[in-house]
C-alpha positions in Angstrom: 0.0 0.0 0.0 1.4 3.4 -1.0 1.7 6.3 1.3 -1.0 8.2 -0.7 -3.4 5.2 -0.2 -2.8 5.3 3.5 -3.7 9.0 3.6 -7.0 8.3 1.7 -8.7 5.3 3.3 -12.3 5.9 2.1 -12.8 4.2 -1.3 -15.6 4.2 -3.8 -15.7 0.7 -5.3 -17.4 -0.3 -8.6 -19.0 -3.7 -8.2 -18.7 -5.8 -11.3 -20.7 -8.9 -12.4 -17.7 -11.3 -12.3 -17.3 -10.9 -8.5 -14.5 -8.4 -9.0 -14.3 -4.8 -8.0 -12.5 -1.7 -9.1 -11.4 1.3 -6.9 -12.9 4.3 -8.6 -11.7 7.0 -6.2 -10.1 7.5 -2.8 -10.8 10.2 -0.2 -9.6 11.3 3.2 -13.0 12.2 4.6 -16.1 10.1 4.6 -18.3 13.1 3.8 -16.3 13.8 0.7 -16.6 10.2 -0.4 -20.4 10.1 0.2 -20.9 13.3 -1.8 -18.9 11.9 -4.7 -20.8 8.6 -4.5 -24.2 10.4 -4.8 -23.0 12.2 -7.9 -21.8 8.9 -9.5 -25.1 7.2 -8.7 -27.0 10.0 -10.4 -24.7 10.2 -13.4 -24.4 6.4 -13.9 -27.5 4.7 -12.4 -26.9 1.4 -14.2 -23.6 0.7 -12.3 -23.3 -0.5 -8.7 -21.0 1.4 -6.4 -20.3 1.1 -2.7 -18.3 2.9 -0.1 -15.7 1.2 2.0 -13.1 2.1 4.6 -10.0 0.4 3.4 -7.2 0.0 5.9 -4.5 -2.6 5.1 -2.0 -3.7 7.7 1.6 -3.9 6.4 3.6 -7.1 6.8 5.7 -5.7 9.6 2.6 -4.8 11.5 1.2 -8.3 11.1 4.4 -9.9 12.4 4.4 -7.7 15.5 0.9 -9.0 16.5 1.9 -12.6 16.5 
């Protein structure tokens, strides 16, 4: 995970039919992400989008927990 991705944990995800997903945009604040999600849903009503909080632990963090 890059430093920029760590700074922007709120993600808008496009859900696809083949059980895959695509990150459409990343945001620092949930309110910004929700506002952008509303715009996307109005502009592209045929596509499914969802909002997630994406925090990934780095390998060194995982080894410290064990």
